[in-house]
C-alpha positions as CSV (number, residue, x, y, z in Angstrom):
1,M,108.7,105.2,101.6
2,K,106.5,102.2,100.9
3,L,107.0,98.4,100.7
4,Y,107.2,97.5,97.0
5,E,108.6,94.0,96.9
6,L,108.9,91.1,99.4
7,Y,111.2,88.2,98.9
8,I,111.0,85.1,101.2
9,N,113.4,82.3,100.3
10,D,113.4,78.9,102.1
11,F,111.8,80.4,105.2
12,K,109.1,78.6,107.1
13,F,106.3,77.5,104.6
14,F,108.0,79.1,101.6
15,S,110.5,77.2,99.6
16,E,113.2,78.6,97.2
17,I,112.3,81.4,94.9
18,E,114.1,82.8,91.8
19,A,116.7,85.3,92.8
20,N,115.1,88.3,91.0
21,S,111.5,87.2,91.3
22,P,109.7,88.6,94.4
23,L,107.2,86.5,96.3
24,L,104.9,89.5,96.5
25,K,105.0,92.6,94.2
26,I,103.1,95.1,96.3
27,D,104.0,98.3,94.4
28,G,103.5,100.6,97.5
29,N,99.8,99.7,97.9
30,H,97.9,98.4,100.9
31,L,97.5,94.7,100.9
32,L,94.5,92.5,101.8
33,I,95.3,88.7,102.0
34,Y,93.0,85.8,102.4
35,G,94.8,82.6,103.2
36,E,93.2,79.3,104.0
37,N,94.6,77.4,106.9
38,G,97.9,75.8,105.9
39,S,98.5,78.2,103.0
40,G,101.5,80.0,104.5
41,K,99.7,83.3,105.1
42,S,101.2,83.7,108.5
43,T,104.7,83.2,107.1
44,I,104.4,86.6,105.5
45,Y,103.7,88.1,109.0
46,W,106.6,86.2,110.6
47,A,109.0,87.1,107.8
48,L,108.4,90.8,108.2
49,Y,108.5,90.4,112.0
50,T,111.8,88.5,111.9
51,L,113.4,91.0,109.4
52,L,112.6,94.1,111.5
53,E,113.2,92.4,114.9
54,S,116.7,91.4,113.7
55,S,117.7,95.0,113.8
56,L,117.1,95.0,117.6
57,K,119.0,91.9,118.5
58,K,122.0,92.0,120.8
59,S,124.3,89.6,118.9
60,D,124.7,88.0,115.5
61,N,124.0,84.5,116.9
62,E,120.5,85.7,118.0
63,I,119.8,86.2,114.3
64,R,121.8,83.3,112.8
65,K,119.8,80.7,114.8
66,Y,116.6,81.4,112.8
67,F,118.4,80.9,109.4
68,K,120.3,77.7,110.2
69,K,118.8,74.3,109.1
70,T,119.5,72.7,112.4
71,G,118.6,73.8,115.9
72,D,115.4,74.3,117.9
73,D,115.0,77.9,116.8
74,S,115.4,77.2,113.1
75,L,112.8,78.8,110.8
76,V,114.3,77.3,107.6
77,N,111.8,75.5,105.3
78,I,111.6,71.9,106.4
79,H,112.1,70.7,102.8
80,S,115.2,72.8,102.3
81,T,118.5,70.9,101.8
82,G,120.3,73.5,103.8
83,K,122.4,74.4,100.8
84,N,120.3,77.3,99.8
85,N,120.6,80.6,101.5
86,T,117.5,81.2,103.6
87,Y,116.8,84.9,103.5
88,I,114.1,87.6,103.8
89,K,114.4,90.8,101.7
90,V,112.2,93.8,101.2
91,I,112.6,96.6,98.7
92,L,111.2,100.0,99.6
93,K,110.6,102.9,97.2
94,D,109.5,106.5,97.6
95,D,106.0,107.7,96.7
96,D,107.0,108.1,93.0
97,G,108.4,104.5,92.9
98,N,112.0,105.7,92.8
99,N,115.1,105.6,95.0
100,P,114.9,102.0,96.0
101,K,116.3,100.9,99.4
102,T,116.8,97.2,100.3
103,F,116.7,95.6,103.8
104,R,117.9,91.9,103.9
105,V,118.6,89.4,106.6
106,S,120.1,85.9,106.5
107,R,122.8,84.0,108.3
108,K,125.5,85.3,106.0
109,S,127.9,88.0,107.4
110,R,126.9,90.7,104.9
111,D,123.2,90.3,105.9
112,L,123.9,90.3,109.6
113,S,124.7,94.0,109.3
114,I,121.0,94.5,109.6
115,R,121.6,94.3,113.4
116,G,121.8,97.9,114.6
117,N,121.1,99.3,111.2
118,A,119.7,102.7,112.0
119,D,117.2,102.8,109.1
120,V,115.8,99.3,110.0
121,V,115.7,100.1,113.7
122,K,113.6,103.2,113.0
123,S,111.3,101.1,110.7
124,S,111.0,98.5,113.4
125,M,109.9,101.1,115.9
126,A,107.5,102.8,113.5
127,T,105.9,99.6,112.2
128,D,103.4,97.7,114.2
129,L,102.8,93.9,113.8
130,I,99.7,92.7,115.6
131,N,98.2,89.2,115.6
132,Y,95.6,87.3,117.6
133,R,98.2,86.8,120.4
134,V,98.0,90.4,121.4
135,L,94.4,90.3,122.4
136,F,94.7,86.7,123.6
137,Q,97.3,87.7,126.2
138,L,95.2,90.7,127.3
139,H,92.2,88.3,127.8
140,N,94.4,86.0,129.9
141,L,95.0,89.0,132.2
142,K,91.3,89.5,132.4
143,H,91.0,86.1,134.1
144,S,94.0,86.7,136.5
145,K,93.8,87.6,140.1
146,D,95.0,91.2,139.9
147,N,94.5,94.1,137.5
148,D,98.2,94.6,136.7
149,L,98.9,95.1,133.0
150,W,102.7,95.5,133.3
151,K,103.4,92.1,131.6
152,W,101.3,93.0,128.6
153,F,103.0,96.4,128.2
154,E,106.4,94.9,128.7
155,E,106.0,92.2,126.1
156,E,103.7,93.7,123.5
157,V,104.1,97.5,123.7
158,L,107.2,98.9,125.3
159,P,109.8,97.0,123.1
160,Y,108.6,99.2,120.2
161,V,108.3,102.6,122.0
162,K,111.1,105.1,122.0
163,R,112.2,107.4,124.7
164,G,114.1,110.1,122.8
165,D,115.9,108.3,120.0
166,N,116.3,104.9,121.6
167,P,114.0,102.0,122.6
168,C,112.7,102.8,126.0
169,L,113.4,99.3,127.4
170,N,117.1,99.7,126.7
171,E,117.4,102.3,129.4
172,L,115.2,100.2,131.8
173,E,117.5,97.2,131.3
174,K,120.4,99.3,132.5
175,L,118.5,100.6,135.4
176,K,117.7,97.1,136.6
177,K,121.4,96.6,137.2
178,G,121.5,99.3,139.8
179,P,123.8,102.3,140.3
180,E,127.3,102.3,138.9
181,K,129.6,100.6,141.4
182,V,132.4,102.5,143.3
183,K,135.4,101.6,145.3
184,N,135.1,101.4,149.1
185,L,138.0,102.1,151.5
186,D,139.2,98.5,151.1
187,G,139.3,98.8,147.3
188,D,136.3,96.5,146.7
189,D,133.7,97.3,144.1
190,V,130.4,98.1,145.9
191,Y,127.1,99.8,145.2
192,P,126.8,103.4,146.4
193,T,124.1,103.8,149.1
194,A,122.0,106.6,150.6
195,E,124.2,106.4,153.8
196,L,127.1,107.9,151.9
197,A,125.5,111.4,152.2
198,N,126.3,111.3,156.0
199,T,129.6,109.5,156.0
200,D,132.6,111.1,157.8
201,S,134.9,110.1,154.9
202,E,135.1,113.0,152.4
203,L,136.5,110.5,149.9
204,R,133.5,108.2,150.2
205,K,131.1,111.1,150.4
206,K,132.0,112.0,146.8
207,D,130.6,108.6,145.7
208,Y,127.2,109.6,146.9
209,K,126.7,111.4,143.6
210,Y,126.5,108.0,141.8
211,Y,123.6,107.0,144.1
212,K,121.8,110.3,143.5
213,E,122.4,110.1,139.7
214,Y,120.9,106.6,139.6
215,K,117.9,107.7,141.6
216,R,117.4,110.7,139.3
217,K,117.6,108.5,136.2
218,L,115.1,106.0,137.6
219,N,112.7,108.8,138.6
220,S,113.1,110.4,135.2
221,W,112.3,107.1,133.4
222,N,109.3,106.5,135.6
223,N,108.0,110.0,135.1
224,W,108.4,109.5,131.3
225,L,106.4,106.2,131.5
226,K,103.7,108.0,133.6
227,G,103.4,110.6,130.9
228,F,103.2,108.0,128.2
229,L,100.5,106.1,130.0
230,S,98.6,109.4,130.6
231,S,98.8,110.3,126.9
232,I,97.6,106.9,125.6
233,T,94.9,106.7,128.2
234,T,93.4,110.1,127.2
235,K,93.4,108.9,123.5
236,A,92.0,105.5,124.4
237,N,89.1,107.0,126.4
238,R,88.2,109.1,123.4
239,L,88.2,106.0,121.2
240,I,86.2,104.0,123.7
241,E,83.4,106.6,123.7
242,D,83.5,108.0,120.1
243,E,84.3,104.8,118.2
244,F,83.2,101.9,120.3
245,G,80.2,103.8,121.9
246,Y,80.8,102.8,125.5
247,T,80.2,105.1,128.5
248,F,83.1,104.3,130.8
249,E,86.6,105.6,131.2
250,I,89.8,103.9,132.3
251,K,93.0,104.9,134.1
252,L,96.4,103.3,134.1
253,E,98.5,104.0,137.1
254,L,102.2,103.2,137.4
255,K,103.5,101.9,140.7
256,Q,106.9,100.6,141.8
257,K,108.3,99.8,145.2
258,Q,111.4,101.8,146.1
259,F,114.6,99.9,145.2
260,E,116.8,98.6,148.0
261,V,120.6,98.9,147.9
262,Q,123.4,97.8,150.2
263,E,127.0,97.8,149.4
264,D,126.9,94.1,148.4
265,E,123.3,93.8,147.2
266,F,120.9,95.6,145.0
267,T,117.1,94.8,144.6
268,F,115.0,96.2,141.8
269,Y,111.3,95.7,142.1
270,K,109.1,95.1,139.1
271,H,106.8,97.8,137.9
272,Q,103.0,97.6,138.0
273,I,100.5,99.2,135.7
274,L,97.3,99.1,137.6
275,F,94.0,99.3,135.6
276,T,91.0,101.0,137.2
277,L,87.7,102.4,136.0
278,T,87.2,106.1,136.8
279,K,83.8,106.3,135.2
280,Y,81.1,103.7,134.4
281,D,77.7,104.5,132.9
282,R,78.5,108.1,133.6
283,I,79.0,107.4,137.3
284,D,82.3,109.0,138.5
285,N,84.6,106.8,140.6
286,P,82.3,103.7,140.7
287,K,84.7,101.9,143.1
288,I,84.7,98.7,141.1
289,K,87.3,96.6,142.9
290,K,88.1,94.2,140.1
291,P,87.3,96.0,136.9
292,H,89.2,93.5,134.7
293,T,86.8,90.7,135.8
294,F,83.7,93.0,136.0
295,L,83.8,94.0,132.3
296,N,82.5,91.6,129.6
297,E,84.6,90.3,126.8
298,A,83.4,92.9,124.2
299,K,84.2,95.8,126.5
300,W,87.6,94.3,127.5
301,S,88.4,93.9,123.8
302,A,87.4,97.5,123.2
303,I,89.8,98.6,125.9
304,G,92.7,96.6,124.4
305,L,92.0,97.8,120.9
306,S,91.6,101.4,122.0
307,L,95.0,101.2,123.8
308,R,96.6,99.7,120.8
309,F,95.3,102.4,118.5
310,A,96.3,105.1,121.0
311,I,99.8,103.6,121.0
312,L,99.8,103.8,117.2
313,D,99.0,107.5,117.4
314,Y,101.9,107.9,119.9
315,K,104.3,106.0,117.6
316,L,104.1,108.2,114.5
317,Y,107.9,108.1,114.2
318,D,109.7,109.1,111.1
319,A,111.0,106.0,109.3
320,D,111.6,104.5,105.9
321,L,108.8,102.0,106.5
322,K,105.7,102.7,108.5
323,A,103.5,99.6,108.1
324,L,100.6,98.2,110.1
325,V,100.6,94.4,109.7
326,I,97.6,92.5,111.2
327,D,97.2,88.8,111.0
328,D,93.9,87.4,112.1
329,M,93.6,89.8,115.1
330,L,90.0,90.8,114.3
331,L,88.6,87.2,114.3
332,S,88.6,87.0,118.0
333,L,86.2,90.0,118.2
334,D,82.5,90.1,118.2
335,M,80.9,91.4,114.9
336,R,80.2,94.9,116.4
337,N,83.8,95.5,117.5
338,R,85.1,93.9,114.3
339,N,83.2,96.3,112.1
340,I,84.3,99.3,114.2
341,V,88.0,98.3,114.0
342,L,87.8,97.6,110.3
343,N,86.4,101.1,109.6
344,L,89.2,102.6,111.7
345,L,91.8,100.7,109.8
346,L,90.4,101.5,106.4
347,G,89.9,105.1,107.3
348,K,92.3,107.0,109.5
349,Y,95.1,104.4,109.8
350,S,95.3,103.7,106.0
351,D,96.4,107.3,105.7
352,E,99.2,107.0,108.3
353,F,100.4,103.5,107.6
354,Q,100.9,101.0,104.8
355,L,98.3,98.4,105.8
356,I,98.9,94.6,105.4
357,L,95.7,92.8,106.6
358,M,95.6,89.0,106.6
359,T,92.8,86.6,107.5
360,H,91.8,83.0,107.1
361,D,88.1,83.9,107.2
362,K,86.8,84.2,103.6
363,S,83.7,86.1,104.7
364,F,85.8,88.7,106.5
365,F,88.0,89.0,103.5
366,E,85.0,89.7,101.3
367,L,83.6,92.2,103.9
368,A,86.9,94.1,103.9
369,K,87.1,94.0,100.1
370,N,83.6,95.3,99.7
371,K,84.2,98.2,102.2
372,I,87.3,99.1,100.2
373,R,85.4,99.0,97.0
374,F,82.5,101.0,98.4
375,N,84.9,103.7,99.5
376,G,86.4,103.8,96.0
377,K,89.9,102.9,97.2
378,T,90.5,99.8,95.1
379,D,93.2,101.7,93.2
380,I,95.5,101.8,96.3
381,W,94.8,98.2,97.4
382,N,96.1,94.8,96.3
383,F,94.0,91.7,96.9
384,I,95.5,88.3,97.2
385,E,94.0,84.8,97.8
386,M,96.4,82.1,99.1
387,Y,95.8,78.4,99.0
388,Q,97.8,75.3,99.8
389,D,99.0,73.5,96.7
390,D,99.5,69.9,97.6
391,T,99.7,68.5,94.1
392,G,103.5,68.1,94.2
393,A,105.9,66.1,96.3
394,F,105.3,68.5,99.2
395,S,102.9,71.3,100.0
396,K,103.6,74.9,98.9
397,P,101.7,78.2,98.7
398,Y,99.6,79.0,95.7
399,F,98.7,82.6,95.0
400,K,95.4,82.9,93.1
401,P,95.5,85.8,90.6
402,L,92.8,88.4,91.4
403,K,91.1,90.9,89.2
404,N,88.3,93.3,89.8
405,N,85.0,93.1,87.9
406,I,86.0,95.7,85.4
407,Q,89.3,94.0,84.6
408,T,87.5,90.6,84.2
409,A,84.9,92.2,82.0
410,E,87.6,93.7,79.8
411,D,89.3,90.2,79.6
412,F,86.0,88.6,78.4
413,L,85.5,91.4,75.9
414,I,88.9,90.7,74.4
415,Q,88.0,87.0,74.3
416,H,84.7,87.9,72.5
417,D,82.6,86.4,75.4
418,Y,80.2,89.3,75.4
419,A,77.6,87.5,77.7
420,A,80.2,87.0,80.4
421,C,81.4,90.6,79.9
422,G,77.9,91.8,80.5
423,I,77.5,89.7,83.6
424,Y,80.6,91.1,85.3
425,L,79.6,94.7,84.3
426,R,76.1,94.2,85.8
427,T,77.7,92.9,89.0
428,E,80.1,95.9,89.2
429,I,77.4,98.5,88.5
430,E,74.9,97.0,91.0
431,T,77.6,96.7,93.7
432,K,78.8,100.3,93.1
433,L,75.3,101.7,93.2
434,R,74.4,99.9,96.4
435,G,77.6,101.2,98.0
436,L,77.1,104.7,96.7
437,L,73.4,105.3,97.5
438,P,72.3,106.1,101.0
439,E,70.3,103.3,102.8
440,K,66.9,104.9,102.3
441,L,67.4,105.2,98.5
442,K,68.4,101.5,98.1
443,K,65.2,100.1,99.7
444,E,61.5,100.1,98.8
445,E,58.4,98.9,100.6
446,K,56.7,95.7,99.5
447,T,53.5,94.3,101.0
448,T,52.9,90.5,100.9
449,D,50.0,88.9,102.7
450,G,49.2,92.1,104.5
451,V,52.8,92.5,105.8
452,T,54.9,95.4,104.6
453,R,58.7,95.0,104.5
454,L,61.6,96.9,103.1
455,I,63.3,95.1,100.3
456,D,66.4,95.8,98.1
457,K,65.6,97.7,94.9
458,K,66.3,96.0,91.6
459,L,69.0,97.4,89.3
460,N,66.5,99.2,87.1
461,D,65.1,101.1,90.1
462,L,68.6,101.7,91.4
463,I,69.6,103.5,88.2
464,H,66.4,105.6,88.3
465,T,67.2,106.5,92.0
466,F,70.8,107.2,91.1
467,K,69.7,109.9,88.7
468,I,67.7,111.6,91.5
469,F,70.7,111.1,93.8
470,C,73.0,112.9,91.3
471,L,70.5,115.8,91.0
472,E,70.3,116.3,94.8
473,E,74.0,115.9,95.3
474,N,74.9,118.3,92.3
475,I,76.6,115.5,90.4
476,D,76.7,115.8,86.6
477,F,74.6,112.9,85.3
478,T,75.6,113.4,81.7
479,P,78.2,110.5,81.6
480,F,75.5,108.1,82.8
481,N,72.7,109.2,80.4
482,D,72.9,105.9,78.5
483,L,73.2,103.6,81.6
484,K,69.5,102.7,81.6
485,T,69.6,102.0,77.8
486,Y,72.6,99.8,78.0
487,K,71.2,98.0,81.0
488,D,68.0,97.1,79.1
489,L,70.0,96.1,76.0
490,L,72.9,94.3,77.5
491,L,72.4,93.5,81.2
492,N,69.0,92.0,81.5
493,P,69.3,88.2,82.2
494,L,67.1,87.4,79.2
495,A,69.5,89.4,76.9
496,H,72.5,87.3,77.7
497,N,71.8,84.8,74.9
498,D,71.4,87.6,72.4
499,I,74.5,89.7,72.9
500,D,77.1,87.4,71.3
501,A,76.9,89.3,68.1
502,P,80.0,91.4,67.3
503,F,77.9,94.6,66.9
504,F,77.4,94.6,70.7
505,R,81.2,95.1,71.2
506,D,81.0,98.9,70.9
507,E,78.1,99.1,73.3
508,L,79.9,97.0,75.8
509,T,83.0,99.2,75.4
510,S,80.9,102.2,76.1
511,L,79.4,100.5,79.1
512,I,82.9,99.8,80.5
513,K,83.6,103.5,80.2
514,I,80.4,104.4,82.0
515,T,81.3,101.9,84.8
516,K,84.8,103.4,85.2
517,D,83.2,106.8,85.4
518,L,80.9,105.5,88.1
519,N,83.9,104.4,90.1
520,K,85.2,108.0,90.1
521,I,82.4,108.9,92.6
522,K,83.1,108.0,96.2
523,R,80.7,108.2,99.1
524,G,81.8,106.2,102.2
525,Q,84.2,108.0,104.4
526,I,82.6,109.1,107.7
527,F,83.1,112.9,108.0
528,H,81.1,113.7,111.2
529,R,79.6,111.3,113.7
530,S,75.9,111.0,114.5
531,N,74.4,112.9,117.4
532,K,77.1,115.6,117.2
533,N,76.6,119.3,116.9
534,M,76.1,120.9,113.4
535,N,75.0,124.4,114.3
536,F,74.8,127.1,111.7
537,V,74.1,130.9,111.6
538,L,72.4,132.8,108.8
539,N,73.2,136.5,108.5
540,K,71.7,139.5,106.6
541,P,73.6,142.6,105.5
542,D,71.7,144.7,108.0
543,G,73.2,142.7,110.9
544,T,70.2,140.6,111.8
545,Y,70.8,136.9,112.2
546,Y,69.1,133.5,112.4
547,S,71.0,130.9,114.6
548,V,70.1,127.2,114.4
549,R,71.1,124.6,116.9
550,M,71.2,121.2,115.2
551,K,72.6,117.7,115.6
552,S,73.2,115.1,112.9
553,A,70.8,112.1,113.5
554,E,72.9,110.0,111.2
555,Q,76.6,110.0,110.3
556,I,77.6,112.7,107.8
557,I,79.4,111.1,104.9
558,L,82.0,112.6,102.7
559,L,81.3,112.8,98.9
560,E,84.2,112.8,96.5
561,E,84.3,113.2,92.8
562,E,87.5,112.9,90.7
563,G,88.7,116.4,89.8
564,K,86.4,118.2,92.3
565,T,86.6,119.5,95.8
566,E,85.4,117.1,98.6
567,R,82.1,118.0,100.1
568,I,79.5,116.5,102.5
569,S,76.7,114.3,101.2
570,I,73.3,115.8,101.9
571,Y,71.7,112.4,102.8
572,S,71.8,112.5,106.6
573,K,68.9,113.0,108.9
574,C,69.2,115.8,111.4
575,K,67.3,117.3,114.4
576,V,66.9,121.0,115.2
577,S,66.5,121.7,118.9
578,S,66.2,125.5,118.9
579,V,66.4,128.6,116.7
580,D,67.4,132.1,117.7
581,N,65.8,134.7,115.4
582,N,67.7,137.8,116.1
583,G,67.4,137.3,119.9
584,V,63.9,135.6,119.9
585,I,64.6,132.0,120.9
586,T,62.2,129.2,120.0
587,N,62.9,125.8,121.7
588,E,61.0,123.5,119.4
589,A,62.3,120.2,118.1
590,E,62.1,119.5,114.4
591,Q,63.4,116.6,112.3
592,F,64.5,116.7,108.7
593,D,65.3,113.9,106.3
594,T,68.4,115.6,104.9
595,V,70.7,118.4,106.1
596,K,70.0,120.1,102.8
597,D,66.2,120.1,103.6
598,C,66.9,121.7,107.0
599,Y,69.2,124.4,105.6
600,I,66.9,125.4,102.8
601,E,63.9,125.5,105.1
602,M,65.7,127.8,107.5
603,C,66.9,130.1,104.7
604,N,63.3,130.3,103.5
605,R,62.1,131.2,107.0
606,F,64.7,133.9,107.3
607,G,64.3,135.2,103.8
608,I,67.7,134.7,102.3
609,V,69.0,132.9,99.3
610,P,70.6,129.5,100.2
611,S,74.4,129.1,99.5
612,N,75.4,126.4,97.0
613,D,78.4,125.6,99.3
614,L,76.5,123.5,101.8
615,S,79.7,122.0,103.4
616,N,80.9,125.3,104.7
617,V,77.6,126.3,106.1
618,F,77.9,124.2,109.3
619,D,80.0,124.3,112.4
620,Y,81.1,120.7,113.1
621,D,81.4,120.5,116.9
622,G,83.5,123.7,116.9
623,K,85.4,123.1,113.6
624,N,84.8,124.5,110.2
625,F,84.8,122.2,107.1
626,N,88.5,122.5,106.3
627,E,89.5,122.0,109.9
628,K,87.3,118.9,110.1
629,L,88.7,117.6,106.9
630,I,92.3,117.9,108.2
631,E,91.2,116.1,111.4
632,I,89.7,113.1,109.7
633,N,92.6,112.8,107.3
634,G,95.1,112.8,110.2
635,E,97.1,115.7,108.7
């Protein structure tokens, strides 16, 4: 199921709303929110957090305190009279928009039933809410004396990880209380001890089983946690190398001092999760005594992020709501890490979770929006801008309606503002072409004062290049035959004063159709990383073969057309290291501008007709095309 509607009434920055009017109508899409400071953006984060967290509370009063007007823990809007019912409500629906399910929390008795509600508990465990505090706390540990990450795990991770069907910390809280007490010979309640194994009293010896059972449960829990740490560390190390591009590996080791128990006293010692580096710059066991202070901020952030993402993979629980809510977490990162994380979120994790990304940085908002647009995913995303409306008696949030360029162009067409319609269509076409074309096709050389530089091509040249791109990528150019004509007629800056005549309406309508067709082509999702194997073998009916060892010198990008099978884009440089011509091996490096150029050249040398199905020619680091497709889609 997906989140369709969110209601926030008299909670934090949000005041009263109409009963049947949701604050946000999300319709099951992902959500990208820009909110200026003071706009109430983070209230959305805390509303979802409070609703889900309420299902895990131990008592009703732990929930009520947030929804009462008075008290230090009150989260009621400061302008509320206290007469209104402060509440948070979400409506979920299935993938077809049917079978609605409502989660609601307030101080009223009927809404306190959210506590322990199995569906909400599952959603709380399957959903992850991350803000700047998560990395901030990890960076605080970087500046501490030891390399113990237990506090970070205990506060930020383990509360939302299950062991079996229950939150793992529930069992730990019971274990902290010690073994179940028994009666001694005087009838007093005492802890069972190890000494009971050797007692002369047969009656007391029977109580030894309670000591053994406690020790077994504690060992079992610790062994489970060791397995959990091993699993996420393995995944985190892959992310550190493959996504963040660092050449070090980490290890998380669980340690705990043996508990102490006497009949009248039990001592439980806190766990430690010790962080070490097992490899650095390809040196095994580098013996770095204080790795948490040795690593710079960017690498430390990469570790924290890799662990968080590894935990997300571990937490793929079944639940009504599986959302990933992020509030300003990325702003604490350097630009390199920020871009890597954004690509991960918009790629792999957008398939596994419903994303709600929030930021107060307008440039980051535009960056994320452009990436979504370039990937052709705008149909499954909602974009919202929030501002503080201080024109009334007190400040309140203002949601600015957002439309994409095509919707805005259609609005201006209806209003007979043909010049404005043309401006927005030009912006959309130019943006789409720059996102669709590979880097080398978007630039051209220009020499000024003897200095040659690469500059962006103008729209006219982009359209010409797009025709070549379609030919090479086997894309039907027919829907775009009139693009150049309409560009000259309607989209040139000098034409804007001349296109107000009604007879241009039909041409603009046709251009809108062309622009929509352009958005049906997507080229942006990374299919295969650079510098990875892409070997292939050519075979003849007589049994002779021609084997090529090759690596991609650039990332291989997936090409998608509406109504057609996905395939790889040819526009990636590659490097051949050796060829095996039926047993005769030649170790000679060759470089090619595209993978298609390489494949056709090798077919010509071997004397066979090239296949039209280029995607299935290659072996992608041991996987065929369909296996690789399943891997990147997280199926």
